[in-house]
Backbone as JSON, one array per atom type, in Angstrom:
{
  "sequence": "MVRPIAATFCCFAPALFCGNITYQISPNPSVCHEVHLGNLSEPRVPDNPRERVTSGFCRPEMRATSESELLLTVACEYSRQFKQTWVACREKYAVDLSQPNKVRRIDETMWSSGTPLQWNEFGNWAPRGPKDAGIMFGGRSFERSGPKWSGVGAPPVGASFNQGLTRIAVNSWDGFDIEYNPLDPTVLFQSDKVGGNFWIDIYEVGSGRRLLQIQGSFKKLARSASNGRAPGMGRNTSLCRLGADI",
  "N": [[-103.71, 189.26, 45.33], [-101.61, 192.06, 44.2], [-98.17, 191.47, 43.63], [-95.57, 194.25, 43.82], [-94.1, 195.41, 40.61], [-90.62, 195.9, 40.22], [-89.69, 196.91, 37.84], [-89.54, 198.84, 34.49], [-91.46, 199.37, 32.09], [-92.12, 200.47, 29.02], [-94.52, 201.29, 26.25], [-94.18, 202.47, 23.31], [-96.08, 204.81, 20.4], [-95.3, 206.24, 17.1], [-96.99, 208.38, 15.85], [-97.89, 209.15, 13.19], [-99.18, 206.47, 11.39], [-100.73, 203.95, 9.5], [-103.85, 202.43, 10.12], [-104.77, 199.81, 13.31], [-104.25, 199.4, 16.25], [-105.19, 198.12, 19.15], [-104.86, 197.51, 22.87], [-104.31, 195.49, 26.01], [-102.98, 195.26, 29.36], [-101.18, 193.71, 31.69], [-100.07, 191.43, 35.25], [-100.0, 194.05, 36.03], [-101.07, 196.8, 35.09], [-99.76, 199.42, 35.56], [-97.15, 199.49, 35.93], [-96.26, 200.25, 33.45], [-96.05, 202.78, 30.85], [-97.66, 204.47, 28.68], [-96.07, 205.71, 25.34], [-96.87, 208.47, 23.26], [-95.71, 209.25, 20.25], [-94.56, 212.86, 18.56], [-95.24, 214.42, 15.46], [-94.08, 213.08, 12.2], [-91.03, 213.2, 10.1], [-89.39, 212.25, 6.63], [-86.34, 211.13, 7.33], [-83.71, 212.74, 5.86], [-80.67, 211.94, 3.17], [-78.07, 211.89, 4.35], [-75.59, 213.73, 3.02], [-76.45, 214.45, 1.32], [-79.34, 216.94, 1.09], [-81.32, 216.83, 0.1], [-82.38, 214.39, -0.57], [-83.98, 212.66, 0.15], [-84.78, 209.56, 2.38], [-85.47, 206.14, 1.42], [-85.95, 203.59, 2.03], [-87.7, 202.37, 3.74], [-87.41, 200.56, 5.43], [-87.43, 201.24, 9.02], [-86.72, 201.68, 12.04], [-87.3, 202.35, 15.63], [-85.08, 204.86, 17.58], [-83.21, 205.77, 20.47], [-82.19, 207.44, 23.25], [-80.85, 208.17, 26.28], [-81.12, 210.46, 29.05], [-81.24, 210.2, 31.77], [-82.63, 207.41, 34.17], [-84.85, 207.71, 34.07], [-85.48, 209.85, 32.08], [-86.73, 209.75, 28.66], [-85.26, 210.08, 25.24], [-85.76, 210.21, 22.38], [-86.85, 208.93, 18.12], [-86.98, 208.17, 15.34], [-84.94, 205.75, 12.93], [-84.59, 205.17, 10.06], [-82.75, 203.05, 7.83], [-80.11, 203.07, 5.77], [-78.5, 202.59, 2.88], [-75.25, 202.91, 1.59], [-72.34, 201.8, -0.92], [-72.47, 199.65, -0.75], [-72.49, 199.92, 2.47], [-74.06, 200.07, 5.41], [-76.59, 201.89, 7.31], [-77.53, 203.77, 9.65], [-79.97, 206.25, 9.29], [-81.29, 209.56, 11.38], [-84.58, 211.03, 12.02], [-85.74, 214.45, 11.34], [-86.92, 215.2, 13.19], [-87.13, 215.23, 17.43], [-87.57, 213.93, 20.17], [-88.7, 214.44, 23.56], [-89.33, 212.78, 26.89], [-90.44, 211.85, 30.13], [-90.74, 209.43, 32.07], [-92.01, 209.44, 34.91], [-94.17, 211.21, 33.89], [-95.7, 210.55, 31.63], [-97.44, 211.57, 29.57], [-96.76, 213.51, 28.71], [-94.77, 215.07, 26.3], [-92.49, 216.18, 24.69], [-90.75, 218.54, 22.35], [-87.74, 218.5, 21.17], [-84.24, 219.76, 20.85], [-81.18, 219.07, 18.82], [-78.72, 219.5, 20.35], [-80.1, 218.47, 22.23], [-80.55, 216.2, 22.01], [-77.92, 215.14, 21.27], [-76.54, 214.94, 23.76], [-78.01, 213.31, 25.31], [-77.73, 209.36, 26.12], [-76.59, 206.9, 23.99], [-79.07, 204.42, 23.25], [-78.27, 201.07, 22.95], [-79.25, 198.6, 20.5], [-79.79, 195.49, 21.18], [-79.05, 192.59, 19.57], [-78.23, 190.17, 20.19], [-81.05, 188.6, 19.37], [-84.23, 188.26, 18.02], [-84.79, 185.44, 18.61], [-85.78, 182.12, 17.69], [-88.76, 179.75, 18.19], [-88.11, 176.5, 18.51], [-89.28, 174.51, 17.41], [-93.43, 174.11, 15.68], [-94.58, 173.7, 18.16], [-93.47, 173.54, 19.66], [-94.14, 174.83, 23.37], [-93.21, 176.91, 24.49], [-90.01, 179.39, 24.83], [-87.18, 178.52, 25.02], [-84.32, 178.9, 26.97], [-81.48, 179.28, 29.29], [-81.81, 177.13, 30.67], [-84.36, 177.13, 30.78], [-87.81, 177.04, 29.9], [-89.85, 179.91, 28.56], [-93.22, 180.23, 28.84], [-94.75, 180.76, 25.57], [-98.17, 182.95, 24.75], [-100.38, 182.76, 23.96], [-102.63, 180.55, 21.32], [-101.12, 180.12, 19.34], [-97.93, 179.89, 17.68], [-97.26, 181.97, 15.49], [-100.1, 183.27, 12.79], [-101.83, 183.06, 9.48], [-99.27, 183.58, 6.86], [-97.25, 184.83, 7.54], [-94.26, 184.4, 9.02], [-93.07, 183.35, 13.07], [-92.85, 186.04, 15.13], [-89.53, 186.18, 16.36], [-88.3, 185.68, 20.06], [-86.94, 188.62, 21.96], [-84.28, 189.78, 24.25], [-82.8, 192.19, 26.36], [-80.89, 194.74, 27.04], [-79.09, 193.41, 28.86], [-79.39, 191.05, 29.45], [-81.25, 189.95, 31.04], [-83.97, 190.58, 31.11], [-86.54, 188.61, 28.55], [-89.11, 189.1, 25.93], [-91.83, 187.38, 24.68], [-92.94, 186.65, 21.96], [-96.36, 186.08, 19.89], [-98.95, 185.19, 17.71], [-101.66, 185.45, 16.58], [-104.39, 184.95, 12.95], [-104.17, 186.84, 10.26], [-101.51, 187.62, 7.87], [-101.68, 188.75, 5.03], [-100.52, 190.25, 2.22], [-100.71, 191.89, -1.02], [-99.07, 191.83, -4.1], [-99.11, 194.7, -5.94], [-98.51, 195.0, -8.15], [-98.36, 192.64, -9.35], [-99.39, 189.81, -12.09], [-100.94, 188.2, -11.12], [-102.47, 188.39, -8.81], [-104.35, 190.54, -9.14], [-106.68, 192.02, -8.08], [-107.24, 191.33, -5.73], [-107.7, 191.94, -2.4], [-105.36, 192.84, 0.19], [-105.44, 191.22, 3.42], [-105.08, 191.79, 6.56], [-104.9, 191.39, 10.18], [-105.48, 190.42, 13.38], [-104.73, 189.1, 16.7], [-102.57, 189.83, 19.16], [-99.67, 188.89, 21.21], [-97.6, 189.6, 23.76], [-94.98, 188.66, 26.24], [-93.86, 189.43, 28.84], [-90.29, 187.81, 30.79], [-88.57, 187.72, 33.39], [-85.53, 186.51, 33.04], [-83.7, 185.48, 35.24], [-85.03, 183.97, 36.72], [-87.28, 183.31, 35.84], [-89.96, 184.14, 36.61], [-93.13, 184.95, 35.01], [-93.66, 188.52, 34.27], [-95.2, 190.25, 32.8], [-97.52, 190.61, 31.06], [-98.62, 191.72, 27.84], [-101.91, 192.13, 25.0], [-103.48, 192.29, 22.93], [-104.84, 193.46, 20.07], [-104.56, 193.59, 16.31], [-105.22, 195.59, 13.7], [-105.05, 196.09, 9.62], [-102.44, 196.36, 9.63], [-99.3, 195.75, 9.81], [-97.9, 192.74, 12.23], [-95.89, 192.59, 12.97], [-95.44, 195.18, 13.86], [-96.02, 194.97, 16.22], [-94.62, 194.24, 18.71], [-91.91, 193.04, 20.66], [-89.41, 193.39, 20.45], [-87.31, 195.71, 20.4], [-84.92, 198.55, 21.95], [-83.14, 198.14, 24.99], [-83.23, 200.28, 28.34], [-81.06, 199.73, 30.69], [-80.69, 197.32, 33.51], [-83.38, 196.57, 34.57], [-85.58, 197.91, 32.72], [-87.81, 197.84, 30.14], [-88.25, 198.09, 26.67], [-91.5, 198.59, 24.15], [-92.28, 198.45, 21.01], [-95.02, 199.47, 19.49], [-97.05, 200.36, 17.17], [-96.49, 201.71, 13.69], [-93.74, 201.49, 10.88], [-92.25, 204.76, 9.77]],
  "CA": [[-102.81, 190.8, 45.65], [-100.67, 192.12, 43.28], [-97.02, 191.99, 43.77], [-94.99, 195.51, 42.72], [-92.7, 195.01, 39.98], [-89.15, 196.54, 39.9], [-88.97, 196.39, 37.0], [-90.33, 199.71, 33.83], [-91.79, 199.27, 30.9], [-92.57, 201.76, 27.86], [-94.84, 201.22, 25.28], [-94.42, 203.93, 22.22], [-95.92, 204.46, 19.42], [-95.7, 207.07, 16.08], [-98.18, 209.18, 15.54], [-97.84, 208.86, 12.14], [-98.94, 205.75, 10.47], [-101.96, 203.24, 9.25], [-104.01, 200.94, 10.99], [-105.6, 200.26, 14.46], [-103.59, 198.55, 17.52], [-105.71, 198.24, 20.83], [-104.13, 196.11, 23.69], [-104.51, 195.93, 27.41], [-101.76, 195.2, 30.14], [-101.41, 192.28, 33.1], [-101.25, 191.75, 36.07], [-100.31, 194.92, 37.08], [-101.17, 197.81, 33.87], [-99.4, 200.59, 36.27], [-96.38, 199.93, 35.63], [-96.53, 200.64, 31.8], [-96.31, 204.21, 30.82], [-97.6, 204.61, 26.92], [-95.84, 207.06, 25.05], [-97.37, 209.22, 21.96], [-94.27, 211.25, 19.28], [-95.49, 213.8, 17.64], [-95.49, 214.14, 13.54], [-92.09, 212.15, 12.09], [-91.0, 212.99, 9.11], [-88.77, 210.81, 6.29], [-85.38, 211.47, 7.0], [-83.01, 212.45, 4.51], [-80.01, 211.64, 3.4], [-76.52, 213.66, 5.42], [-74.56, 214.34, 2.41], [-77.76, 214.99, 0.61], [-80.59, 216.93, 2.36], [-82.69, 216.91, -0.5], [-82.68, 213.01, -0.99], [-84.96, 211.5, 1.17], [-84.42, 208.09, 2.46], [-86.87, 205.51, 0.92], [-85.85, 201.96, 2.36], [-89.08, 201.62, 4.2], [-87.75, 199.52, 6.69], [-87.07, 201.89, 10.09], [-86.52, 201.71, 14.05], [-87.06, 203.59, 17.19], [-83.96, 205.49, 18.43], [-83.44, 206.09, 21.62], [-81.45, 207.93, 24.08], [-81.68, 208.87, 27.72], [-80.89, 211.25, 29.88], [-81.59, 209.46, 33.63], [-83.8, 206.43, 34.13], [-86.76, 208.49, 34.31], [-85.5, 210.4, 30.96], [-85.96, 209.01, 27.45], [-85.56, 211.17, 24.27], [-86.32, 209.11, 21.19], [-86.97, 209.46, 17.27], [-87.44, 207.47, 14.44], [-84.2, 206.35, 11.81], [-84.5, 204.83, 8.22], [-81.5, 202.42, 7.65], [-79.18, 203.69, 3.64], [-77.06, 201.98, 1.65], [-74.79, 203.42, -0.3], [-71.36, 201.64, -1.62], [-71.92, 198.4, 0.61], [-72.68, 200.62, 3.89], [-75.31, 200.03, 6.1], [-76.1, 203.17, 8.38], [-79.33, 204.41, 10.6], [-80.2, 208.05, 9.8], [-82.65, 209.48, 12.13], [-85.86, 211.6, 11.28], [-85.42, 215.12, 12.04], [-87.99, 215.52, 14.57], [-86.96, 214.13, 18.38], [-89.02, 214.0, 21.49], [-88.66, 213.57, 25.21], [-90.58, 212.3, 27.43], [-90.15, 211.79, 31.57], [-91.5, 208.56, 32.14], [-93.04, 209.8, 35.53], [-95.22, 212.15, 33.69], [-95.59, 210.18, 30.05], [-98.34, 211.56, 28.91], [-95.94, 214.5, 28.31], [-93.96, 214.64, 25.32], [-91.68, 217.61, 24.03], [-89.86, 218.16, 20.99], [-86.04, 218.7, 21.05], [-82.94, 220.58, 19.8], [-79.91, 218.11, 18.47], [-78.03, 219.63, 20.89], [-80.11, 217.63, 23.83], [-80.37, 214.94, 21.7], [-76.68, 214.32, 21.13], [-76.43, 215.13, 24.93], [-77.93, 211.6, 26.2], [-76.27, 207.91, 25.85], [-77.21, 205.92, 23.35], [-79.54, 202.85, 23.93], [-78.09, 200.32, 21.68], [-80.29, 197.61, 20.39], [-79.55, 193.66, 22.17], [-78.8, 192.09, 18.02], [-78.99, 188.82, 20.4], [-82.29, 188.39, 19.32], [-84.92, 187.07, 17.55], [-85.0, 184.0, 19.46], [-87.35, 181.74, 17.83], [-89.18, 178.46, 18.59], [-87.8, 175.27, 17.61], [-90.44, 173.81, 16.71], [-94.52, 174.79, 15.6], [-95.49, 172.73, 19.19], [-92.93, 173.88, 21.23], [-94.73, 176.1, 24.5], [-92.5, 178.02, 25.15], [-88.57, 179.94, 24.04], [-86.08, 177.9, 25.82], [-83.05, 179.65, 27.4], [-80.6, 178.74, 29.75], [-82.39, 175.79, 31.19], [-86.51, 177.14, 31.75], [-88.84, 177.37, 29.16], [-90.47, 181.49, 28.59], [-94.06, 180.56, 27.62], [-96.29, 182.06, 24.85], [-99.8, 183.12, 25.97], [-100.93, 182.58, 22.06], [-102.81, 179.82, 20.6], [-99.59, 178.94, 18.38], [-96.57, 180.91, 17.72], [-97.84, 182.74, 14.14], [-101.22, 183.01, 12.32], [-101.4, 182.14, 8.52], [-99.7, 184.42, 5.79], [-96.12, 185.43, 7.76], [-93.16, 183.45, 10.29], [-93.15, 184.0, 13.94], [-92.07, 186.93, 15.94], [-88.8, 186.08, 17.15], [-87.85, 186.71, 20.93], [-85.95, 189.46, 21.88], [-83.43, 190.29, 24.97], [-82.85, 193.31, 27.14], [-79.39, 194.37, 26.81], [-78.46, 192.48, 30.08], [-80.06, 189.35, 29.28], [-82.24, 190.16, 32.16], [-85.68, 190.02, 30.29], [-87.6, 187.96, 27.45], [-89.83, 189.53, 25.49], [-91.98, 185.92, 24.34], [-94.11, 187.03, 20.49], [-97.12, 184.95, 20.01], [-100.02, 186.04, 17.09], [-102.67, 184.72, 15.11], [-105.27, 186.08, 12.33], [-103.64, 186.72, 8.47], [-100.97, 189.26, 7.91], [-101.37, 188.74, 3.74], [-100.38, 191.43, 1.68], [-100.63, 191.32, -2.15], [-98.01, 193.3, -4.6], [-99.81, 195.5, -6.74], [-97.22, 194.66, -10.06], [-98.41, 190.97, -10.11], [-101.06, 190.34, -12.65], [-101.54, 186.91, -11.04], [-103.39, 188.75, -8.06], [-105.25, 191.52, -9.45], [-107.83, 193.08, -7.31], [-107.11, 190.96, -4.25], [-107.64, 192.75, -1.3], [-104.73, 192.46, 1.32], [-106.38, 190.34, 4.91], [-104.6, 192.06, 7.74], [-105.87, 191.9, 11.23], [-105.89, 189.37, 14.56], [-104.56, 188.86, 17.96], [-100.77, 189.38, 19.39], [-99.22, 188.64, 22.59], [-96.02, 190.04, 24.5], [-95.14, 188.1, 27.24], [-91.99, 189.44, 29.08], [-90.45, 187.64, 31.81], [-87.75, 188.06, 34.19], [-84.8, 185.64, 32.68], [-83.0, 184.55, 36.15], [-86.31, 183.56, 37.82], [-88.6, 182.52, 35.06], [-90.97, 184.57, 36.59], [-93.87, 186.35, 34.12], [-93.42, 190.19, 34.89], [-95.67, 191.24, 32.42], [-98.27, 190.38, 30.02], [-99.51, 192.85, 26.7], [-102.67, 190.96, 25.08], [-104.12, 192.93, 22.12], [-105.32, 193.19, 18.15], [-104.14, 194.78, 14.95], [-105.71, 195.92, 11.89], [-104.61, 196.73, 8.42], [-101.27, 196.42, 9.86], [-98.88, 194.03, 10.15], [-98.49, 192.57, 13.17], [-94.24, 192.98, 13.28], [-95.69, 196.24, 14.18], [-96.42, 195.33, 17.31], [-93.1, 193.72, 18.81], [-91.57, 193.54, 22.25], [-88.73, 193.83, 20.22], [-86.95, 197.18, 20.34], [-83.82, 198.46, 22.74], [-83.17, 198.14, 26.89], [-82.79, 200.37, 28.81], [-80.69, 199.34, 31.74], [-81.33, 196.28, 33.82], [-85.28, 197.08, 34.85], [-86.73, 198.85, 31.76], [-87.99, 197.07, 28.69], [-89.2, 198.97, 25.87], [-91.95, 197.75, 23.81], [-93.27, 198.96, 20.12], [-96.8, 199.39, 19.4], [-97.08, 201.07, 16.12], [-95.86, 201.1, 12.24], [-92.68, 201.74, 10.66], [-93.32, 205.91, 8.96]],
  "C": [[-102.15, 190.8, 44.26], [-99.08, 192.87, 43.9], [-96.58, 193.14, 42.83], [-94.04, 194.72, 42.08], [-91.52, 195.95, 39.93], [-88.7, 195.92, 39.0], [-90.3, 198.27, 35.87], [-90.51, 199.41, 32.42], [-92.96, 200.13, 30.01], [-92.76, 201.09, 27.0], [-94.88, 202.45, 24.21], [-95.13, 203.54, 20.77], [-95.73, 205.92, 18.25], [-96.57, 207.33, 16.01], [-98.84, 209.05, 14.05], [-97.84, 207.29, 11.37], [-100.67, 205.43, 10.44], [-102.75, 202.49, 9.32], [-104.69, 201.06, 12.52], [-104.27, 198.89, 15.2], [-104.56, 198.84, 18.79], [-104.88, 196.8, 21.82], [-104.74, 196.5, 25.08], [-103.02, 195.37, 27.73], [-102.07, 194.17, 31.57], [-100.83, 192.19, 33.84], [-101.14, 192.75, 36.78], [-99.99, 196.35, 35.52], [-100.42, 198.99, 34.66], [-97.82, 200.76, 36.2], [-95.01, 200.07, 34.29], [-96.55, 201.44, 30.99], [-96.2, 204.29, 28.7], [-96.81, 205.75, 26.64], [-96.22, 207.42, 23.37], [-96.1, 210.21, 21.03], [-95.14, 211.65, 18.69], [-95.23, 213.53, 16.35], [-94.01, 213.67, 13.45], [-92.33, 212.47, 10.42], [-89.62, 212.41, 7.85], [-86.86, 211.66, 6.44], [-84.23, 211.7, 5.73], [-81.15, 212.01, 4.69], [-78.76, 212.67, 3.58], [-76.04, 214.02, 4.43], [-75.63, 215.33, 1.47], [-79.53, 215.57, 0.53], [-82.14, 216.86, 1.33], [-83.32, 215.43, -0.9], [-83.09, 212.59, 0.38], [-84.26, 210.26, 0.96], [-85.67, 207.63, 2.35], [-86.82, 204.27, 1.3], [-87.18, 201.77, 2.87], [-88.78, 200.82, 5.66], [-86.55, 200.38, 7.62], [-86.85, 201.33, 11.36], [-86.55, 202.57, 14.83], [-85.48, 203.85, 17.09], [-83.95, 206.39, 19.62], [-82.07, 206.46, 22.97], [-81.58, 207.86, 25.9], [-80.58, 209.58, 27.82], [-80.39, 211.02, 31.47], [-82.45, 208.05, 33.25], [-84.77, 206.5, 34.17], [-86.69, 208.42, 32.66], [-85.56, 209.85, 30.07], [-86.35, 210.49, 26.64], [-85.49, 209.81, 23.0], [-86.92, 210.05, 19.66], [-87.13, 208.4, 16.76], [-85.72, 207.31, 13.25], [-84.6, 204.65, 10.87], [-82.9, 203.74, 8.37], [-81.48, 202.99, 5.68], [-78.35, 203.07, 4.0], [-76.44, 202.62, 0.48], [-72.91, 202.55, -0.51], [-71.37, 200.28, -0.36], [-71.9, 198.46, 1.88], [-73.77, 200.8, 4.33], [-75.61, 201.73, 7.06], [-77.62, 203.55, 8.45], [-79.59, 206.18, 10.61], [-81.53, 208.51, 10.21], [-83.25, 210.89, 11.25], [-84.89, 213.46, 12.33], [-85.72, 215.64, 13.69], [-87.82, 214.5, 15.37], [-87.7, 214.55, 19.46], [-87.73, 213.67, 22.72], [-89.35, 213.18, 26.14], [-89.97, 212.44, 29.09], [-90.96, 210.53, 31.93], [-92.76, 208.39, 33.48], [-93.98, 210.86, 35.12], [-95.48, 211.7, 31.97], [-96.28, 210.38, 29.21], [-97.83, 213.33, 28.38], [-94.99, 214.85, 27.49], [-93.43, 215.7, 24.92], [-91.13, 217.52, 23.16], [-88.33, 218.8, 21.25], [-85.31, 219.05, 20.89], [-82.36, 219.76, 19.35], [-79.16, 218.55, 19.16], [-78.49, 219.12, 22.26], [-80.09, 216.26, 23.49], [-78.51, 214.55, 21.33], [-76.3, 214.21, 22.79], [-76.33, 213.78, 25.47], [-77.45, 210.82, 25.63], [-77.57, 207.38, 25.17], [-77.88, 205.04, 23.44], [-79.69, 201.81, 22.63], [-78.8, 198.8, 21.55], [-79.36, 196.28, 21.17], [-79.3, 193.2, 19.92], [-78.9, 190.72, 19.0], [-80.07, 188.41, 20.84], [-83.02, 187.5, 18.55], [-85.19, 185.45, 17.47], [-85.62, 183.07, 18.86], [-87.95, 180.03, 18.5], [-88.4, 177.69, 18.04], [-88.43, 174.52, 16.58], [-91.98, 174.29, 16.36], [-94.99, 174.54, 17.38], [-94.96, 173.26, 20.11], [-93.55, 175.12, 21.79], [-93.83, 177.33, 24.59], [-90.87, 178.35, 24.3], [-87.05, 179.16, 25.06], [-84.75, 178.25, 25.98], [-82.63, 179.44, 28.31], [-81.36, 178.13, 30.36], [-84.1, 175.99, 31.21], [-86.82, 177.46, 30.04], [-89.6, 178.61, 29.44], [-91.6, 180.59, 27.35], [-95.25, 181.4, 27.01], [-97.87, 181.83, 25.65], [-100.56, 183.08, 24.56], [-101.3, 181.45, 21.81], [-101.32, 178.88, 20.48], [-99.15, 180.55, 18.19], [-96.82, 182.55, 16.41], [-99.62, 182.42, 13.46], [-100.49, 182.86, 10.47], [-100.23, 184.13, 7.48], [-98.03, 184.95, 6.71], [-95.39, 184.76, 8.78], [-93.62, 183.9, 11.88], [-92.8, 185.23, 14.02], [-90.79, 186.31, 16.34], [-88.88, 186.66, 18.92], [-87.13, 187.45, 21.43], [-85.36, 189.56, 24.09], [-83.59, 192.05, 25.33], [-81.41, 193.98, 27.02], [-78.25, 193.49, 27.69], [-78.69, 191.11, 30.26], [-80.77, 189.25, 30.21], [-83.54, 189.29, 31.54], [-85.62, 189.38, 28.53], [-88.34, 188.85, 27.38], [-90.06, 187.82, 24.7], [-92.97, 187.02, 23.52], [-94.33, 186.08, 20.41], [-97.85, 186.02, 18.91], [-100.79, 184.79, 16.51], [-103.74, 185.5, 14.74], [-104.02, 185.92, 11.03], [-102.74, 188.01, 8.52], [-100.3, 188.66, 5.55], [-101.21, 190.18, 2.85], [-100.4, 191.78, 0.23], [-99.92, 192.48, -2.81], [-98.86, 193.56, -5.97], [-99.59, 195.31, -8.14], [-98.32, 193.35, -10.28], [-99.32, 190.57, -10.26], [-101.08, 189.16, -12.02], [-101.98, 187.27, -9.82], [-104.33, 189.79, -7.68], [-106.23, 191.26, -8.92], [-108.37, 191.74, -6.14], [-107.0, 192.12, -3.18], [-107.17, 191.99, -0.48], [-106.27, 192.05, 2.94], [-105.07, 190.64, 6.0], [-105.47, 191.99, 9.23], [-105.67, 190.2, 12.09], [-105.25, 189.33, 15.69], [-103.21, 188.57, 17.87], [-101.17, 189.4, 20.94], [-97.85, 188.87, 22.93], [-95.93, 189.59, 25.81], [-93.55, 188.47, 28.15], [-91.68, 188.94, 30.72], [-89.4, 188.07, 32.38], [-86.61, 186.3, 33.78], [-84.41, 184.61, 34.15], [-84.15, 184.31, 36.67], [-87.09, 182.9, 37.3], [-89.48, 183.28, 35.4], [-91.61, 185.62, 35.13], [-93.74, 187.78, 34.66], [-94.62, 191.19, 34.31], [-96.69, 190.88, 31.12], [-99.3, 191.24, 29.1], [-100.04, 191.71, 25.84], [-103.3, 192.7, 24.24], [-104.39, 192.46, 20.59], [-105.06, 194.0, 17.25], [-104.82, 194.02, 13.84], [-105.15, 196.75, 11.35], [-103.24, 197.04, 9.04], [-100.38, 195.44, 10.72], [-98.45, 193.59, 11.37], [-96.84, 191.9, 13.72], [-94.74, 194.28, 13.88], [-96.01, 196.86, 15.76], [-95.76, 193.96, 17.97], [-93.01, 193.85, 20.32], [-89.91, 193.16, 21.36], [-88.3, 195.14, 19.7], [-85.27, 197.32, 21.81], [-84.35, 199.02, 24.06], [-82.49, 199.29, 27.07], [-82.6, 200.26, 31.03], [-81.09, 198.16, 32.17], [-83.08, 196.31, 34.21], [-85.57, 198.17, 34.05], [-86.53, 197.87, 30.6], [-88.8, 197.91, 27.98], [-90.13, 197.81, 24.88], [-93.25, 198.65, 22.22], [-94.46, 198.7, 19.7], [-97.53, 200.57, 18.29], [-96.38, 200.69, 14.44], [-94.37, 201.89, 12.38], [-93.33, 203.51, 9.77], [-92.69, 205.44, 7.41]]
}
């Protein structure tokens, strides 16, 4: 018997990426809504619209008009005179989680009307050692589902929390995440090797109960593109990114 879960989980992916991610959800897949955004273009420097933001470090930006409606886009980091800011793409979308397959384009007025969902910087909670079975927090151990924390070529993806610290997403992965610099003469003609499996276990912090497990595979797309780090909406909603940065 599957007990109902008093929480909503949203997995989302930009339409613009190279690579492949597949996944399945248990034990109650109906609580997860997959959202695919439309096209996204590189954001422009605020005071110079002819200049593109090319930092290559981007993340989802979300706002909410209610517990069921999300406003989404992507923002990229921009630095000038030792100050860092996030510049959003001009394309912005809205999705009603009761009909997640219907994503619509919105204008700046509607985007501005939403309440920003803040990133919880209390994240990237790493395991104490490679032999640890779980992440220790609040006197509890939240165990990973993967056979180990990380594969070859990149470190573990740290666990993260929602804003209220009521949910924790424990990330583990196995496989390869090896990318070569084409300008490095010592690795000429070497081919990138990126692919493997990943697991995201989402727990209720207070009880230690596992609410959801996302298990999947990635190919030609860095393992960090499939993780549980994203803004949280309210106490009962968690969001997971499944897709690459633009």
